[in-house]
N, C-alpha and C positions, 0 to 999 in steps of 0.2 A: 700779880694776883696773890693775895695773901689770905690765909684761912686761919682762924683761931680755933684750936682744938685743945680744950682743957688747959688754957693758959699758955699753950705753946703756939708760937707763930711760925707757920710754914710758908715760905715764899717760893713760888715757882716763877722763874724768869726764863722765858724762851722766846726766840726770835721766830715769830709766825708770819712775818712779812712775805716770804716766798709763797707760803700756803695761801695767804689771803689774796695775793696777786693772781695765783693760778686759779683759785676758785672764782675770783671776780671775772676773769677772762671767760671761763666756762659758763658762768651764770649769764653773762652778757650775751654770749652766743646762743644760749638756750632761749633767752627772752626774744632774741631776734628771730629764731626759728619759729617760736610760738606765734609771733606776729604774722609771719608768712603763712603759717598753717591756718590762722584765722581768716586771712584774705582768701586763701584757696577754698576753705569751707564755705565762705559767703558766695564765692563764684560758683561752687558746685550746687548751691541751692537754686540758682537761676538756670544752671545748665548741668543737670545731673548726669547726662549721658556723655559729657565731654571727656574723652579718654586722655587727652593731654593734661587736663587738670587732675585726673585720677593718678596719672603717672607722676606728676609734679608732687602731689600729696605723698605718694609712696617714697619719693626721693627725700622729701623733707622729714618724714617719719624716720627713715633710715639714718639721716644725719642727726636727728634728735637722739636716737638710740646711741649713736657713736659718741655724742657729747656727754650723755649720761654715763656711759662706760668710762670715759676719760675722767669725769668727776669722781667716780667710784675709785678708780686707780689712784687719783691724787689723794683722796682721803685715806685709802688703805695704806699707801706708802708713807703717809705722815704718821699714822698711828701704828 
């Protein structure tokens, strides 16, 4: 990546492949969790009193929070 500042070219070259791979993994897991949450939400619309579905939703939300924390740690450690 190069930037021109008053005629000076500054080039920053960094290997961001490990960061990209780590974030890709976390983002894929987050998408997967969100898909499961949508399925559980749809099921809860038809059966709102189903305690098993409510418990499953809570587990998925807890997992989503864990993944978000992992993403935050990855970003924080990088910068």
